[in-house]
C-alpha positions, 0 to 999 in steps of 0.5 A: 742714127744714135743720138746722145742727150744730157739731162742736167736738171729736174728729176732723174728720168724713169722709163721713157724720155718722152715724159722727161721735161728736161729732154723735150727740146733735145728730142725735138732738135734731134728728131728734126736732125734725124729727119734731115739726115735719114729721112725719118723722124726717129733715132736711137737715144742714150742719155746721162743724168748729171747735175755737174760734169767733171769729165767723161767719168761723169758721163758713163753712157756717153763714154760707153757710146763713144768707145763703141763708135770708135771700134765700129767706125760710127758716129754719135750725134748730140744736138749741141756740145754746149750742153756738156760744157755749160755744167762743167766747172770752168777749170775742168773744161779744157780737160773735158775737151781733150777727153772728147777730142780723143774720139775725133771723127765719131762725135758730131754736133748738130748745132755747128755741124762739126765733129768734136775733132774739127771745131772752128776757133769760134765754136771752141771759144763758145764751148769754153765760155758756155753758160747755162741754161742752154737755149738751142732750137732747130727751126722746122722750116726756113723763115721768110724775111721779117718786117721791122715790126715782126723783128721787134715782136720777135725780140720781145718774145725772145727777151720774155723767153730768156727771162722765163728761162732764168726764172725757171733756173732760179726756181729749180735752184730754190727747190734744190735748196729747200730739199736739202734744208728739209733733209738737214732738219731731220738730223739737226735743229737751229739750221741757219742760212749760213749752215745751209750755204756751207752744206750746199757748197760742200755738196757741189751745188752751185747758184745759177751763176755757177758761184758758191752759195752765201747766207744772203743768196740762200735767203733770197732763193728760199724766199723765192718759193715763199 
């Protein structure tokens, strides 16, 4: 079973994906899916590292896999197509979808259980409106009916997890800005937040809300690390 992972935050993986934090949930999802499909908790992984997806050209490993799968009449699995679209600018999502649908019959989403070429209208809407960070976790066993107090506790935990995920995403963006600031200060003095925002925007670095940076948002991001 050949599976594809997309790493879109943190440092670029070196060596085994086992030590890559950004890949851990995808690995768990795909291992569970592999066990369900093949009876073994193992799969052959391939991945791309891309902070932003502009199209299949941004994902050379995926494009190569899909080309080979089409020739061999095989199938490539991903835990959720949403990962590909959540880091794609809104104006590029329809183009990306069209590129992927050229591989109809060879690319399957574990989350929906559907092939890229036969997605339901509901799941197509989910893709074009995908948001980052992606939260998809496969349950390893069916859950028994929960009491009202258990549901409230689960909702509380989910809210806390969501807040933690947003905090982590914001902190990661702050680190990116801090790294960019350190780089720029090696070549210039008197760097302002407006200068940093301009450079970040020119490099295609977006905020957690996928908008452009301003001097005010840069200031808030840097204060987060302080």
